N, C-alpha and C positions, 0 to 999 in steps of 0.2 A: 791498293786494296784498303777498303774501309772496314773497320771493325764494327760488328753489329753489337748493339747494347743488349744485354740479357733482358728477358721479360721482367716486369716489375716484381712479380712474385718471387723470382729467384734471388733478388737482392734484398727483399724485405724479410724473407723467412729467416735467414741467419741472424739478422738484427733482432727480430722478435724472440727467437730462441735464445740468443745470447743474453738479452735483457731479462728474460724469464729465469734463466739459470743464475744470473748475477743477483737478481732480486730474491730468488729462493735461497741462495747461499747467504745473503745478508739476513734474511728472516731466520734461517737456521742458527746463525751465530747469535742473533738477538735472543732467541728462545733458549739456546743451550747455555748462554751466559747469565740467564736470569734477568735480562734487561740491561746489563752493564754495557754491552756492545752498542746499544742504542745511544748511550751518552758519548761513546767514542765517535760514532757517526755524527752526532750533533756537534761535537767539538770540531771535527773536520769541516762541517758545513759552516759553522760560525767563522772559522779561520778563512775559508773561501769568501764568505760575505764581507769580511773586513778587508781582504785583499781587493775585492771588486770595488768596494767603496773608496779605497785608497786610489785605485786607478781612475775612478770617475772624478774624484776631487783633485788629484794632482797629476797623474800620468796623462790623462787626456789633454789637459791644458798645456802641459809641457810638449806634447806631440804637436799641437797646433802652433805653439810659439816657435818651434824650431823648423817649421815647414819650409820657410824661406831658405834657411841654411842648407837643408837637404836638397832643395831644388838647385841652388847654386853649385853644390858639390856634384850633383848629377850632370849638370851642364858642363862643368869643368872636366869631369871624367869623359864625357862624350866628345869634347873637343880634343882631348889628348888622344883618344882612340881613333878618331877620324878627322885629321887636320884639313881635309878638303870639304 
């Protein structure tokens, strides 16, 4: 039995409504706090940007440098699991 995927509208509607509710909630918090919550959101955004730049500068290169070691470990595990 194969599962049929739901029509596009049925998967898009909850995402749009959820995004609208989340955006409305953020706007409400910004308005009710007199703009202070905007700076809180800006702080979270800046922390995320610094983390992303950290990954681009250091994490990505480390991932590429250790690619050979991961491949060797994968092959070693594969030979242990299937000796034939």
